[in-house]
VOVEXLO-734541 format. One record per residue: x negated, y, z of N, C-alpha, C, O in turn; residue in three letters. Coordinates in pm, whole numbers, padded with zeros to 5 digits, always signed. Atoms other than C-alpha are relative to their C-alpha. Layout:
BEGIN
XYZXYZXYZXYZALA/...
END
This chain:
BEGIN
+00068+00003-00124-02657-13436+10471+00124+00180-00002+00140+00215-00119UNK/-00029-00118+00050-02448-13065+10498-00036+00103+00007-00016+00129+00125UNK/+00054-00095-00017-02606-12730+10452+00000+00095+00109+00081+00075+00200UNK/+00013-00046-00103-02693-12490+10670+00013+00165-00005-00077+00246+00014UNK/+00012-00192-00036-02547-12109+10668+00002+00082+00041+00093+00108+00120UNK/-00018-00125-00049-02637-11802+10728+00129+00067-00023+00190+00000-00107UNK/-00084-00050+00022-02346-11570+10725-00059+00157+00074-00095+00173+00190UNK/+00081-00115-00055-02481-11182+10733+00167+00141+00017+00241+00206-00056UNK/-00132-00148+00015-02211-10921+10907+00127-00157+00034+00243-00141-00004UNK/-00059+00069-00088-02060-11277+11096+00074-00014+00093+00146-00107+00131UNK/-00077+00011-00138-01947-11124+11391+00156+00099-00019+00236+00126+00071UNK/-00099-00089+00024-01682-10885+11153+00155-00085-00027+00170-00189+00037UNK/-00110+00040+00022-01335-10978+11035-00023-00063-00096+00042-00162-00063UNK/-00031+00060+00113-01381-11137+10696-00171-00159+00047-00196-00278+00024UNK/+00125+00129-00061-01736-11312+10873+00040-00099+00074+00000-00213+00050UNK/-00038+00095-00107-01568-11478+11159+00058-00085-00063+00005-00196-00063UNK/-00091+00055+00055-01280-11600+10959-00098-00094-00139-00023-00174-00194UNK/+00083+00045+00048-01562-11740+10729-00050-00129+00057-00037-00242+00010UNK/+00099+00053-00111-01760-11894+10986+00144-00131+00063+00117-00251+00050UNK/-00150+00057-00037-01383-12059+11123-00036-00148-00100-00088-00255-00066UNK/-00030+00080+00107-01346-12246+10804-00138-00076-00010-00119-00188+00036UNK/+00070+00062+00020-01710-12366+10725-00096-00087+00100-00207-00134+00078UNK/-00009+00071-00118-01708-12529+11073+00078-00068-00010+00028-00170+00039UNK/-00049+00091+00045-01445-12723+10977-00021-00086-00148+00032-00192-00180UNK/+00026+00116+00050-01559-12866+10724-00149-00061-00016-00195-00125-00111UNK/+00096+00107-00021-01880-12984+10882-00143+00099-00081-00236+00038-00135UNK/+00125-00028+00013-02145-12715+10792-00042+00039+00096+00037+00025+00189UNK/+00087-00022-00108-02425-12581+11038+00012+00153-00040-00033+00179-00152UNK/-00028-00174-00031-02335-12156+11097-00106+00054+00101-00129+00022+00217UNK/+00069-00140-00059-02559-11881+11185+00015+00063-00016-00036+00117-00114UNK/+00010-00095-00002-02433-11635+11283-00096+00163-00005-00175+00179+00088UNK/+00133-00100-00031-02653-11267+11211+00110+00170-00014+00181+00195-00111UNK/-00065-00073-00018-02491-10954+11311-00139+00114+00102-00239+00082+00167UNK/+00070-00092-00125-02623-10586+11499+00011+00031+00092+00127+00035+00133UNK/+00056+00094-00130-02778-10608+11811+00167+00047+00101+00239+00137+00058UNK/-00063-00027-00098-02526-10587+12098+00169+00014-00065+00267+00076-00022UNK/-00151+00018+00056-02225-10675+11860+00092-00066+00070+00068-00145+00161UNK/-00157+00061-00121-01844-10765+12000+00013-00136-00002+00065-00144-00113UNK/-00009+00145-00005-01830-11164+12042+00139+00012-00034+00195-00095-00059UNK/-00215+00047+00010-01405-11091+11990+00048-00100-00052+00107-00192+00003UNK/-00046+00028+00103-01347-11197+11673-00109-00233+00049-00096-00341-00009UNK/+00160+00150+00059-01651-11564+11713+00033-00079+00161-00028-00183+00187UNK/+00069+00022-00114-01582-11603+12096+00028-00137-00009-00058-00217+00030UNK/-00021+00184-00044-01361-11988+12059-00127-00065-00106-00113-00183-00138UNK/+00111+00050+00088-01687-12047+11826-00159-00012+00033-00253-00064-00028UNK/+00103+00025-00058-01937-11998+12065-00137-00084+00010-00255-00077-00025UNK/+00062+00144-00007-02060-12298+12139+00006-00084-00133+00017-00207-00139UNK/-00020+00187+00183-02042-12498+11739-00131+00143-00081-00166+00105-00192UNK/+00099-00154+00064-02319-12102+11622-00108-00014+00054-00129-00069+00162UNK/+00071-00030-00071-02600-12022+11654+00007+00131-00092+00023+00145-00214UNK/+00041-00167+00090-02664-11583+11637-00135+00029+00044-00216-00013+00126UNK/+00129-00020-00019-02911-11405+11570+00076+00136+00001+00174+00167-00067UNK/-00039-00174+00052-02885-10996+11642-00120+00030-00058-00211-00052-00046UNK/+00117-00046+00099-03145-10788+11408+00110+00123-00025+00229+00143+00001UNK/-00067-00102+00105-03077-10493+11213-00028-00105-00143-00102-00202-00157UNK/-00005+00044+00131-03009-10576+10850-00127+00111-00049-00199+00037-00116UNK/+00076-00110+00057-03263-10246+10743-00145-00095+00052-00236-00067-00025UNK/+00110+00062-00101-03548-10470+10966-00038-00108-00043+00008-00201+00024UNK/+00135+00095+00054-03800-10711+10767+00002-00086+00054+00035-00197+00011UNK/+00036+00096-00117-03857-10875+11010+00108-00106+00069+00092-00228+00082UNK/-00116+00058-00006-03508-10952+11131+00002-00107-00089-00042-00221-00076UNK/-00020+00076+00108-03404-11058+10801-00084-00160-00021-00035-00273-00030UNK/+00096+00163+00058-03732-11334+10721+00022-00066+00175-00077-00131+00207UNK/-00029+00023-00145-03622-11420+11103+00124-00111-00011+00114-00224+00039UNK/-00167-00013-00008-03230-11477+11037-00020-00099-00128+00071-00180-00145UNK/-00024+00151+00108-03322-11730+10720-00050-00160-00003-00035-00258-00076UNK/+00131+00150+00049-03583-12000+10813+00126-00091+00059+00212-00038+00129UNK/-00041+00127+00055-03415-12308+10796+00176+00008-00025+00273-00056+00017UNK/-00155-00037+00108-03099-12180+10597-00005-00040-00149-00097-00059-00227UNK/+00014+00111+00150-02996-12337+10290+00106+00125-00109+00092+00170-00223UNK/-00079-00096+00079-02715-12101+10201+00032+00114+00048+00092+00099+00154UNK/-00018-00092-00075-02682-11742+10283+00078+00082-00050+00045+00132-00157UNK/-00107-00078+00041-02341-11534+10266-00049+00196+00027-00102+00240+00129UNK/+00094-00139-00039-02459-11142+10248+00178+00037-00005+00224-00011-00108UNK/-00041-00051-00062-02143-10989+10380+00015+00186+00026+00100+00274+00016UNK/+00047-00155-00057-02310-10663+10498+00045+00133-00043+00045+00143-00165UNK/-00016-00158+00106-02216-10280+10403-00026+00114+00098+00055+00109+00191UNK/-00014-00171-00097-02288-09926+10604+00063+00050-00065+00005+00158-00057UNK/-00107-00072+00034-02030-09785+10431+00071-00056-00029+00068-00178-00009UNK/-00168+00020-00018-01655-09779+10337+00008+00094-00185-00053+00201-00173UNK/-00071-00006+00060-01529-09692+09969-00025+00169+00068-00122+00237+00036UNK/-00089-00128-00018-01387-09361+10126-00130+00096+00010-00155+00201-00051UNK/+00130-00080-00077-01711-09247+10297-00144-00027-00107-00224+00050-00055UNK/+00069+00077+00070-01963-09385+10058-00082+00175-00128-00181+00190-00199UNK/+00026-00162+00088-01973-08978+09874-00073+00058+00137-00182+00081+00083UNK/-00012-00102-00139-02036-08815+10162-00159-00026+00004-00219+00073+00045UNK/+00161+00024-00028-02439-08976+10160-00062-00088-00092-00167-00130-00046UNK/+00001+00048+00051-02471-09163+09886-00241-00047+00014-00286-00157-00016UNK/+00079+00015-00017-02841-09158+09946-00030-00121+00151-00107-00216+00161UNK/-00005+00126-00144-02770-09349+10337+00031-00115-00114-00037-00218-00109UNK/-00065+00098+00022-02569-09550+10095-00105-00120-00082-00077-00240-00076UNK/+00095+00038+00076-02901-09654+09856-00075-00100+00127-00070-00223+00118UNK/+00076-00005-00031-03120-09678+10133+00020-00087+00079-00071-00168+00092UNK/-00043+00091-00131-02913-09876+10439+00082-00144-00102+00106-00249-00042UNK/-00061+00090+00058-02734-10099+10130-00065-00067-00117-00095-00187-00119UNK/+00120+00037+00122-02932-10144+09821-00174-00021+00022-00229-00100-00055UNK/+00103-00016-00011-03278-10091+09939-00023-00178+00066-00093-00267+00019UNK/+00017+00061-00084-03202-10331+10252+00064-00185-00050+00050-00297-00002UNK/-00109+00145+00139-02966-10610+09960-00174-00057-00039-00209-00174-00025UNK/+00154+00035+00083-03383-10593+09791-00099-00103+00060-00160-00196+00008UNK/+00083+00044-00119-03560-10686+10117+00086-00136+00022+00002-00222+00048UNK/-00058+00088-00044-03318-10954+10185-00017-00095-00073-00087-00188-00033UNK/+00063+00048+00142-03324-11100+09801-00150-00037+00002-00175-00144-00054UNK/+00155+00011+00035-03714-11095+09810-00057-00118+00171-00147-00201+00165UNK/+00014+00054-00082-03716-11243+10169+00072-00165-00076+00017-00260-00133UNK/-00067+00130+00064-03450-11510+10060-00066-00129-00139-00060-00252-00143UNK/+00153+00064+00102-03717-11621+09742-00086-00058+00056-00122-00175+00039UNK/+00113+00072-00036-03980-11621+09954-00021-00146+00115-00116-00223+00130UNK/-00002+00082-00051-03795-11838+10219+00045-00141-00054+00049-00248+00008UNK/-00080+00141+00135-03643-12098+09922+00098-00036+00063+00109-00150+00109UNK/-00136+00017-00072-03273-12013+10075-00003-00046-00181-00073-00003-00273UNK/+00002+00008+00141-03135-12202+09755+00162+00045-00049+00222-00008-00143UNK/-00076-00039+00074-02844-12004+09722+00019+00151+00037-00068+00205+00105UNK/+00012-00190-00062-02772-11621+09797+00254+00005-00036+00305-00005-00147UNK/-00133-00038+00101-02323-11564+09762+00014+00143+00109+00008+00167+00230UNK/+00011-00136-00053-02291-11194+09763+00168+00007+00001+00236-00085-00043UNK/-00123-00013-00068-01944-11051+09890-00012+00135-00103-00083+00225-00058UNK/-00009-00130+00071-01878-10758+09563+00127+00032+00091+00171-00009+00198UNK/-00135-00082+00000-01567-10516+09522+00056-00017-00086+00034+00060-00179UNK/-00074-00039+00128-01325-10612+09287+00100+00129+00002+00177+00144-00093UNK/-00113-00070-00016-01113-10303+09431-00111+00139-00075-00046+00229-00127UNK/+00038-00111+00003-01420-10037+09349-00112-00003-00150-00148+00090-00223UNK/+00107+00018+00126-01671-10206+09071+00034+00042-00102-00038+00127-00153UNK/-00056-00016+00126-01440-10196+08761+00021+00163-00036+00025+00210-00149UNK/-00021-00192+00002-01389-09777+08834+00161-00054-00006+00221-00145+00051UNK/-00113+00061-00014-01065-09753+08712+00075-00083-00141+00011-00068-00244UNK/+00001+00116+00074-00896-10016+08488+00070+00034-00114+00173+00102-00105UNK/-00036-00011+00183-00837-10013+08073+00140-00035+00057+00226+00051+00074UNK/-00106+00096-00035-00573-10284+08195+00017-00056+00114-00087-00084+00174UNK/-00014+00107-00083-00445-10472+08442+00098-00151+00008+00199-00140-00061UNK/+00122+00079-00107-00480-10815+08616-00170+00048-00105-00197+00057-00225UNK/+00111-00010+00082-00833-10738+08553-00131-00057+00024-00199-00057+00127UNK/+00065+00098+00045-01057-10957+08379-00139+00048+00092-00163+00159+00140UNK/+00162-00032-00027-01458-11034+08503-00056+00098-00111-00113+00206-00091UNK/+00036-00069+00150-01524-10920+08132-00028+00143-00026-00097+00192-00115UNK/-00053-00117+00010-01403-10577+08230-00135+00083+00007-00250+00052+00037UNK/+00171-00118-00011-01653-10267+08210+00008+00043+00164+00099+00066+00243UNK/+00021+00018-00137-01796-10244+08517-00030+00250+00008-00122+00310-00046UNK/+00014-00149+00035-01752-09797+08555+00043+00002+00128+00162-00028+00131UNK/-00050-00061-00192-01698-09715+08970-00065+00156-00026-00161+00207-00085UNK/-00017-00148-00039-01627-09367+09069-00039+00015+00120-00041+00134+00152UNK/+00050-00066-00137-01773-09407+09463-00108-00104+00030-00092-00226+00027UNK/+00168-00005-00035-02165-09437+09558+00024-00164+00083-00085-00221+00090UNK/-00035+00099-00004-01982-09790+09710-00036-00092-00076-00132-00166-00058UNK/-00045+00094+00132-01875-09978+09386-00163+00011-00109-00211-00069-00189UNK/+00122+00077+00084-02212-09891+09244-00076-00030+00040-00144-00092-00042UNK/+00075+00056-00049-02437-09971+09489+00059-00207+00031-00029-00283+00071UNK/-00032+00136+00026-02219-10363+09472-00021-00029-00126-00049-00141-00168UNK/+00015+00036+00209-02240-10314+09063-00158-00046+00004-00207-00149-00043UNK/+00181-00008-00016-02641-10247+09150-00077-00161+00035-00157-00226-00033UNK/-00034+00097-00035-02609-10537+09377-00012-00179-00075-00073-00283-00052UNK/-00037+00120+00107-02489-10785+09102-00124+00006-00063-00182-00102-00051UNK/+00057-00024+00122-02724-10687+08866-00131-00018+00034-00207-00032-00061UNK/+00103+00041-00026-03021-10750+09072-00009-00156+00042-00117-00213+00063UNK/-00037+00152-00013-02869-11118+09136-00054-00090-00108-00107-00201-00112UNK/+00004+00057+00092-02874-11132+08810-00144-00025-00054-00186-00131-00099UNK/+00148+00015+00007-03242-11041+08763-00070-00099+00064-00165-00160+00016UNK/+00135+00122-00072-03384-11283+09042+00081-00143+00002+00066-00224+00094UNK/-00006+00098+00064-03211-11545+08867-00077-00062-00129-00120-00171-00166UNK/+00041+00061+00130-03321-11534+08561-00153+00021+00042-00229-00068+00005UNK/+00158+00019-00004-03675-11450+08664-00117-00092+00070-00230-00135+00047UNK/+00118+00096-00085-03765-11642+08961+00084-00140+00058+00041-00224+00137UNK/-00086+00090-00096-03428-11864+09031+00068-00033+00049+00097-00153+00045UNK/-00025-00092-00169-03291-11744+09299+00177-00039-00064+00237+00035-00143UNK/-00138-00001+00042-02921-11912+09250+00097+00095+00071+00086+00140+00185UNK/-00083-00089-00100-02658-11710+09344+00199-00081-00045+00251-00180-00097UNK/-00191-00050+00050-02231-11611+09315-00029+00097+00072-00116+00116+00157UNK/-00025-00085-00033-02105-11329+09351+00190-00003-00035+00236-00042-00142UNK/-00078-00023+00004-01747-11255+09435+00050+00123-00012-00006+00216+00044UNK/-00049-00184-00013-01533-10929+09360+00131-00053+00104+00222-00130+00074UNK/-00073+00016-00080-01352-10937+09662+00121+00110-00038+00096+00225-00075UNK/-00140-00079-00001-00959-10801+09639-00016+00090+00178-00117+00118+00243UNK/+00037-00075-00110-00856-10615+09955+00082-00137+00054+00176-00199+00004UNK/-00032+00125-00048-00841-10904+10212+00121+00072+00150+00135+00193+00166UNK/-00060-00013-00069-00614-10887+10489+00039-00103+00141+00049-00221+00108UNK/-00041+00085-00100-00515-11053+10847-00038-00011+00121-00105+00083+00166UNK/+00117-00041-00066-00636-11157+11136-00077+00059+00077-00159+00070-00015UNK/+00063-00043-00064-00832-11001+11369-00079+00108-00102-00197+00138-00086UNK/+00023-00119+00068-00834-10714+11074-00020+00120+00125+00055+00135+00222UNK/-00049-00102-00147-00914-10424+11317+00091+00137-00057+00059+00208-00152UNK/-00097-00106+00035-00628-10169+11295-00063+00146+00042-00003+00245+00000UNK/+00065-00103-00006-00877-09901+11427-00065+00084-00168-00075+00206-00183UNK/+00138+00010+00070-01105-09900+11114+00092+00111-00103+00208+00148-00086UNK/-00035-00127+00080-01075-09622+10814+00045-00074-00123+00103-00013-00212UNK/-00110+00062+00115-00943-09884+10566+00049-00123+00005-00022-00189+00080UNK/-00113+00123-00016-00675-10207+10533+00062+00068+00024+00042+00119+00134UNK/-00105-00014-00053-00415-10085+10546+00126-00052+00073+00208-00005+00151UNK/-00110+00097-00113-00206-10390+10653-00025+00076+00106+00056+00162+00140UNK/+00028+00042-00161-00380-10378+10991+00046+00188+00021+00091+00212+00133UNK/+00043-00107-00087-00384-10010+11041+00173+00030-00060+00193+00146-00025UNK/-00168-00051+00022+00018-09953+10925+00062-00041+00122+00106+00036+00207UNK/-00017+00135-00093+00100-10259+11147+00005+00069+00149+00098+00097+00224UNK/+00016-00059-00146-00062-10115+11453+00065+00158+00017+00088+00214+00124UNK/-00084-00161+00013+00105-09752+11347+00170-00024+00071+00236+00039+00154UNK/-00171+00021-00011+00471-09928+11340+00016-00059+00180+00107-00021+00255UNK/-00036-00014-00095+00398-10084+11659-00018+00019+00095+00021-00054+00187UNK/+00008-00098-00111+00288-09833+11884+00105+00076-00054+00152+00133+00045UNK/-00041-00140+00023+00511-09575+11690-00057+00089-00020-00015+00205-00016UNK/+00142-00113+00091+00251-09394+11564+00064+00060-00182+00172+00029-00233UNK/-00029-00091+00096+00268-09179+11244-00062-00111-00110-00127-00206-00067UNK/+00051+00077+00076+00175-09353+10925-00016+00100-00099+00077+00160-00152UNK/+00008-00141+00059+00015-09095+10741-00109-00088-00172-00215-00151-00168UNK/+00004+00026+00158-00023-09177+10303-00060+00093-00092-00003+00183-00154UNK/+00076-00109+00141-00316-09018+10068+00119-00039-00155+00160-00141-00210UNK/-00075+00040+00074-00105-08949+09819+00200-00032-00026+00286-00016+00061UNK/-00166+00035+00000+00275-09045+09698+00035-00149+00012+00147-00196-00010UNK/-00066+00125-00088+00255-09395+09840+00009-00102-00089+00060-00211-00061UNK/-00052+00068+00093+00244-09524+09495-00172-00111-00069-00192-00183-00167UNK/+00129+00057+00087-00135-09651+09449+00000-00160+00066-00006-00196+00184UNK/+00016+00140+00036-00143-10019+09373-00106-00118+00057-00217-00133+00006UNK/+00145+00122+00024-00369-10302+09465+00062-00170+00030+00169-00229+00046UNK/-00011+00186+00010-00439-10683+09479-00034-00049+00169-00154-00065+00191UNK/+00025+00026-00121-00420-10779+09867+00034-00138+00024+00142-00190-00005UNK/-00037+00173+00041-00487-11168+09929-00069+00018+00186-00151+00083+00252UNK/+00039+00055-00174-00473-11336+10304-00144+00025+00030-00197+00068-00073UNK/+00087+00106-00029-00796-11426+10471-00038-00112-00015-00150-00153-00045UNK/+00064+00140-00022-00772-11749+10505+00008-00049-00131-00072-00136-00168UNK/+00072+00043+00128-00721-11779+10143-00090-00018-00051-00133-00123-00098UNK/+00099-00028-00015-00988-11588+10110-00157-00091-00030-00241-00120-00115UNK/+00150+00066-00042-01249-11761+10278-00034-00145-00012-00125-00211+00039UNK/-00065+00124+00011-01110-12068+10164-00074-00066-00139-00104-00181-00172UNK/+00039-00006+00151-01236-12000+09812-00170-00010-00027-00234-00076-00109UNK/+00161-00018-00014-01622-11873+09934-00007-00122+00041-00033-00184-00062UNK/+00038+00133+00006-01658-12233+10088+00012-00092-00125-00084-00167-00141UNK/-00062+00080+00155-01512-12412+09743-00101+00024-00043-00162-00073-00086UNK/+00107+00024+00106-01793-12268+09584-00115-00035+00008-00208-00033-00072UNK/+00130+00135-00004-02013-12507+09814-00011-00099-00077-00111-00161-00115UNK/-00033+00136+00039-01854-12757+09671-00025-00032-00131-00115-00112-00152UNK/+00051+00045+00130-01858-12779+09299-00085+00085-00028-00102+00188+00037UNK/+00057+00021+00108-02074-12753+09044+00036+00108-00115+00154+00138-00133UNK/-00075-00142+00066-02052-12453+08797-00122+00068-00061-00213+00104+00014UNK/+00086-00148+00030-02266-12218+08574+00055+00111-00002-00008+00205-00052UNK/-00063-00180-00010-02025-11908+08631-00046+00064+00117-00043+00006+00226UNK/+00048-00102-00102-02145-11675+08842+00062+00103+00117+00023+00143+00227UNK/-00033-00110-00066-01926-11438+08936+00152+00042-00046+00196+00103-00143UNK/-00157-00001+00026-01544-11469+09008+00090+00150+00046+00028+00249+00084UNK/-00074-00089-00036-01257-11232+09081+00062-00047+00162+00000-00151+00186UNK/-00063+00034-00132-01084-11297+09437+00093+00039+00066+00100+00064+00187UNK/-00148-00060-00036-00757-11190+09446+00078-00076+00002+00067-00198-00004UNK/-00120+00160+00004-00392-11307+09461+00071+00050-00147+00183+00040-00196UNK/-00103-00064+00179-00328-11143+09101+00080+00074-00007+00103+00135-00111UNK/-00088-00061+00022-00052-10982+09258+00029+00189+00018-00040+00186+00120UNK/-00043-00109-00069+00038-10613+09340+00069+00080+00056+00185+00106+00024UNK/-00146-00087-00041+00165-10374+09566-00033+00095+00062-00139+00117+00119UNK/+00024-00166-00040+00204-10047+09658-00024+00038+00172+00003-00053+00250UNK/+00054-00002-00111+00075-09870+09998+00180+00021+00038+00218+00033+00155UNK/-00153-00047-00088+00491-09800+10018+00031-00132+00016+00059-00135+00136UNK/-00043+00148+00066+00581-10208+09920-00079-00031+00198-00003-00092+00272UNK/+00020+00026-00054+00370-10230+10223+00033+00039+00126+00026-00022+00233UNK/-00098-00070-00107+00536-10013+10430+00145-00053+00066+00173-00082+00182UNK/-00051+00077+00035+00805-10142+10349+00082-00145+00017+00202-00161+00040UNK/+00038+00140-00063+00743-10527+10410-00047-00002+00169-00036-00099+00243UNK/-00004-00030-00152+00659-10401+10757+00127+00083+00072+00111+00091+00193UNK/-00099-00046-00059+00954-10236+10860+00116-00132+00003+00167-00186+00100UNK/-00023+00106-00005+01107-10494+10752+00024-00162+00084+00117-00232+00122UNK/+00049+00075-00146+00918-10732+10980+00039-00003+00163+00094-00090+00232UNK/+00027-00012-00078+00874-10582+11254+00179+00073+00068+00192+00105+00186UNK/-00110-00072-00035+01274-10426+11260+00025+00154+00006+00129+00220+00007UNK/-00034-00184-00032+01158-10047+11304-00015+00036-00096-00053-00028-00194UNK/-00003-00077+00087+01184-09762+11131-00156+00056-00019-00214+00097+00081UNK/+00106-00078-00008+00854-09627+10992-00027+00162-00047+00008+00227-00146UNK/-00022-00197+00045+00777-09240+11007-00144-00003-00098-00242-00075-00078UNK/+00102+00018+00129+00546-09175+10686-00018+00137-00049+00069+00204-00104UNK/-00042-00137+00080+00385-08846+10592-00103-00017-00100-00202-00090-00092UNK/+00052+00052+00156+00260-08847+10250-00091+00155-00012-00027+00260-00017UNK/+00105-00065+00036-00102-08626+10198-00039-00012-00105+00001-00100-00181UNK/+00007-00086+00126-00256-08445+09932-00110-00180-00063-00194-00232+00011UNK/+00099+00132+00035-00432-08809+09699-00131+00085-00062-00161+00186-00127UNK/+00153-00043+00047-00782-08821+09671-00061+00012-00152+00006-00011-00253UNK/+00017+00020+00098-00994-08790+09420-00087-00193-00085-00136-00220-00194UNK/+00130+00125-00039-01192-09168+09469+00150-00047-00017+00139-00047-00140UNK/-00089+00105+00009-00848-09352+09458+00033-00037-00159+00101+00037-00230UNK/-00044+00089+00127-00809-09560+09143+00166-00028+00050+00207-00078+00154UNK/-00145+00049-00020-00418-09581+09086+00047-00122+00034+00143-00147+00108UNK/-00069+00055+00012-00416-09876+09016-00128-00114-00007-00228-00092-00076UNK/+00113+00087+00024-00638-10224+09079+00039-00128+00055-00011-00173+00158UNK/+00014+00168+00008-00505-10593+09041-00070-00083-00088-00094-00070-00208UNK/+00136+00103+00053-00743-10874+08986+00084-00087-00087+00205-00091-00065UNK/+00006+00125+00066-00729-11172+08713-00075-00115+00070-00194-00132+00043UNK/+00078+00077-00070-00813-11451+08949+00009-00169-00108-00044-00272-00065UNK/+00056+00083+00060-00788-11699+08648-00091-00050+00000-00072-00170+00017UNK/+00138+00053+00018-01134-11774+08617-00040-00089+00166-00125-00179+00161UNK/+00000+00032-00113-01137-11877+08971+00058-00127+00059+00017-00219+00130UNK/-00145+00092-00019-00839-12066+09000-00012-00192-00141+00029-00308-00133UNK/-00012+00148+00067-00935-12303+08666-00181-00087+00065-00220-00202+00043UNK/+00151+00092+00082-01344-12360+08738+00028-00073+00181+00059-00188+00210UNK/-00015+00111-00147-01324-12442+09147+00187-00005+00023+00233+00071+00109UNK/-00122+00014-00037-00943-12528+09150-00001+00048+00082-00045-00033+00164UNK/-00059-00055-00146-00856-12297+09445+00113+00102-00064+00091+00137-00179UNK/-00067-00106+00003-00549-12036+09449+00033+00001+00135+00028-00090+00218UNK/-00068-00037-00118-00396-11826+09719+00154-00088+00038+00250-00112-00034UNK/-00150+00072-00021-00113-12011+09886+00106+00092+00100+00213+00049+00142UNK/-00042-00063-00132-00014-11735+10143+00038+00091-00017-00012+00184+00046UNK/-00091-00150+00075+00229-11465+09952-00003+00094+00139-00033+00083+00258UNK/+00054-00103-00088+00238-11143+10058+00117+00030+00204+00081+00084+00308UNK/-00087-00057-00101+00544-11106+10333-00055-00163+00096-00033-00170+00217UNK/+00026+00085-00114+00419-11427+10496-00130+00021+00079-00165+00021+00197UNK/+00171-00062-00072+00071-11330+10545+00029+00189+00129-00017+00239+00232UNK/+00037-00148-00066+00160-10966+10639+00081-00039+00145+00054+00023+00248UNK/-00048+00048-00160+00398-11171+10943-00116-00029+00084-00142+00018+00194UNK/+00070+00028-00096+00149-11311+11055-00147+00088+00056-00229+00062+00144UNK/+00102-00142-00077-00091-10995+11115+00101+00058+00054+00068+00104+00162UNK/-00110-00094-00126+00193-10830+11278+00047-00069+00096+00117-00006+00174UNK/-00053+00077-00109+00272-11137+11515-00149+00022+00101-00157+00041+00222UNK/+00156+00018-00085-00151-11144+11588-00035+00161+00061-00097+00179+00165UNK/+00039-00142-00096-00176-10740+11665+00130+00053+00093+00124+00149+00170UNK/-00099-00067-00103+00186-10712+11834-00075-00059+00103-00100+00027+00187UNK/+00066+00028-00138-00016-10940+12114-00164+00074+00051-00224+00098+00156UNK/+00119-00113-00042-00316-10739+12072+00025+00107+00076-00030+00130+00184UNK/-00029-00115+00009-00157-10430+12074+00038+00033+00221-00013+00077+00324UNK/-00059-00003-00169+00109-10482+12384-00054-00105+00090-00018-00108+00208UNK/
END
């Protein structure tokens, strides 16, 4: 019998694609998201999922969401890498403390497994070499990364002391359909939106910052695959294993759209790690997974989606 899965933050970009992938494989899906959240990303599956609206900071709401759940996917974060240092106390209160309440409730509820989406781009800090392996030291330089790192450590503790099974996926930079082009992060969607509407693209630094970008369909397939493979491994990098600069995104977007982008370069930020590319050898060997969507193909799919949405 297929498991019942809870997706905390299931109405968002990643969560909605994860819901699709779980439903396609016959899993039961419950989506937990904030009060009055937009149904836009999940309109096509509303008749196939259970929806719970609530506050991740509210112990009562979390307790209720876990009833009858076998596996819980934790995708919730109230901050972004770019703004988390502005108020680290809020970051701790809204993300770390709330996650601890959630782990306690998962334990009480006898949830069989927690799958946590961590950050491959921030938990390692400035890499000594790339691609970065899971064994690389974790020295984040932003509060967002520190919180992700700490939740990972608490998961380790809960498993060792109380037997709560878990997996951690250090996700790189996902992109694809349904990504919000108005958000403060997600360079692919933001840049494509600006090219489609003829707006100026602003880039912190000279555009040489290099990141690992993974197409959302490939990313969620790995998450679902982790439910179907037994392994003692707990922590995985989830990325394409290839690096692309911000300038690469601009050039690829220009090629796909046939339009010339207007780009303004701004002073670089201290929080931006120069290079972050993940080694995905472990997840490939352990789960038998590999990304199948190349960079240009993924950006083309995202461009076609946004063009329909924006024009």
